[in-house]
N, C-alpha and C positions, 0 to 999 in steps of 0.2 A: 389720307390720316383718318384714321376714326375716330369719332367723338368732337370733332369741331363744329364750331356754331358759327352760322353768316344769317346775314341778314337784308333783303333788297330794300331798299329806297325806292319808293314808287314815285315816279312824277310824272306817270302819265295817268289818263282816267282807258279803265278796258273798254276797248269796241265790244259791238254784240257779236260781232265774229269771232276774234280772239277768246271770248268770255265762251262763246256756243265749243268752239273746235279746242282750246287747250285750257281753258279753267280760269283765263285772263292771264296777263302777262307774268305774272307769279310763275304759274307752270311753264310758260315760254323758258322763262330762267333756270327753271328747275330743271328741266331736258337738259341744257347744255351743261350746267352746272354742276348738279347735285349727286352724290355719292353717297352708298349705302353706310348706315353709322353716323350721318351726318344730321346736325338740327339745322333748317330753316324756316324764317319767320319773315313776315310781311309787314312792311312801314308804309302806307298811303301816304307819304308824306304832301302832295299835291294836297289833299283834303284835310293837313293839318295834323297828321296822325305822326308823329315822331317819338324815337325810342327815350327812355328817361333816362337822364343824367348816369345813374348808378344798374342802369341794364348793358351801357355801352361797354364795358370791361368783357360783360361775357362773351361778346364777340369777338373771332379772329378775324370778321373780314367784311366788307358790306358792300354791295352792287347797287351801285346808282342807274338808274334808266333814262331812257328815252323822255323825249315831254313834246309837248305842240309848243308849250311856253318856250319865250326867249331867255336862255340862260343870262342874259344881260341885262332882263329885266329885274323888276323889284318888287315884285309879289310880295307879300307876306309871308311865305311859306317859303319863296326863294333867301329872303333875306335869313330866314330862320335858318334854312337847309345851309348857307355860305357861313355860317356860325358853327354848324355841328361837324362840317367838314375841316374846318379849322381846328376842332377842337382832338377829332382824329387821326388830323396832321399830329400834333402836337404829342397823341399817344401812338405815334407809328403803328396804327391800326392799316390793316390792309383796305384800301378803298380801288376800285374797278369803277371807274366812268365810262357810258355808253352814248353813243353821241351827246346829245343834252348833257350828260353825267359828265362827260369827258369836258365839254365847254366850262361846266358850271366849277369843275376841279380846275380849271384854268383858272379863271377867275378869283377863286378862292383863298388860291396860292400866292395871287400875284399879277397873274395875266387875264389877258384883253381877248374879250369875245366879239363877234358882232354878224352882221348879214353877209355872206359870202360875196365877193363883189363879181364871182363868175354865174352868180344865181343858184337854182338850185342844182342836186346832182340826185338823181334819183336811177335806181338798176344796179348793175354790177359792175363795180370797178377795181380795177389793179393796182394794188398799192404796192411801194417799193420799201422792204426794210432795209433798217440801218448795218451797213457788213460795218461798221465801226462801234457795233452798240456790242454790249456783253449781255443785253437782256434777253436774245435768244442764243447764247451759246451753249445751251444745254438741251434746251430741243433741236431735233436734227429737221427744218424744216425749210424750204426753198426762201430764195430771198424776194418773190414774188408771190402775194398771195391776192386771192379776189374774193370780194366780199360786198353784201350787201348796203347800198346806202339809201339814205333820204332825210335829206337835210338842206336847209338855205342858210342858217348861219354856220362860223367856224370858229375856229381858234386865230384871232389874227397876231396875239404876242405872246410867247410861251412866258409861266414863270420863271423867276431868278432860278437858277443852278437847275431847272428842268431841261432833261433830255428827247433831243427829237430821236425819235426812233423809229419812224414810216412817213412816209409823204406820196403824194400822185401826181398826177397830170395836173389833176382839178384843185386838189387841197393842198398846201403848202405843210399842213399839222394833221396827220391823218392818228398817228399815235404820239404819244410823249411818255413819259418815267421819269417820278418825283422820287428822289431816293429809292431806296429798294419796298417803298411798301404804298405806289401811289401810281396807277398807270390809266389812261386815257386814251380808249378809242373811236375813232368818228364813224365808222360803219356801224352795224347792226351785225355780230357774229351770232346772237340767239336766232335773229330772223330765220322763218324759212318763206319760199318762194311763195304759198300760197298769203300770206301775211301781208308781204308787200306786192303784191296784187292789187288785195281788197284794200290796201291803205292808198294805192295809186286812185281807184274808184271814190275813194271815199275826198281825194285833195281835189278831184273834177267836180264834186257835188258840192265841194266847199267855195269854189272857184278859186283855187291856188295855181290849178295850171290847166289847162284847156283840152276839151275833147281830142284836138287834133292830133295831140302832142301823145295820146296814149297809146293810138293802136303799135308804134315804132318802138316806144319803150316795154312793152309787155310782148312785142315779138323778140327785141333782144334778150328780155328775161329767159324768153324760150328755149331759145338758144344754147343759154352756156349756164356752168354751175356754180358757186363759191367755192372756197375751201373751207368747207365748214368743219370738216375733223382736225384739218391744224388749226382752224381760230378753238376750237372747242377745248383742244389739248394746250393751247398758247394761254387761253384767259385762267384752265383750272390751275394750271402751273403756277402761274400768277398768284392765284387768288390764295391757292392753299400751301404757299414755301414752297414751291418746287422748283423756282423759277430762279 
């Protein structure tokens, strides 16, 4: 729809690689979601940059990015983000949460998140979409979709009245919907293979994962592709009121 206005609430710091290749994560999200005639703004919420109260009403929807921080943490900006998300819920604004964004949305609405019992999930994961959910009824997409994942936290408990709309063998809550205005996705529909490969190298340098794991991870990544077009369609349709 022409003339709609959206904002990305960036909860991560741009890596040098992503800045060089895509102009930052904002550019990555624009590539997946933006269409001609729309206005898109960026708020670096992890740096304390938030929309003013009087600006919020001018937006049709918001996207919450991933983050290296914990959604169950209590950093000052995370507490401020929780308050903003509660306000957006009250206003029935469209909100799409990705990875950390998915988890923080759950927390803001009364759910719980924390460290995944099964540890890191890195690579391509097959996600089962709920056959009973009406969330996908207007889209002609398969019941199984593959997506890039890189996370060690997960939603433990859904908010009251939230609907589980996707799961995987690794993660019980891959997607949820809350009313018609909020949706969370644990995976990264916006990522490209090169971004994930670069992130794996960064995790090794930070000693979050050991180098011996990476060869197998990278081989599996090179051998398959996620269903990016289906995810792009799903995310755009939800955010823009067509789902």
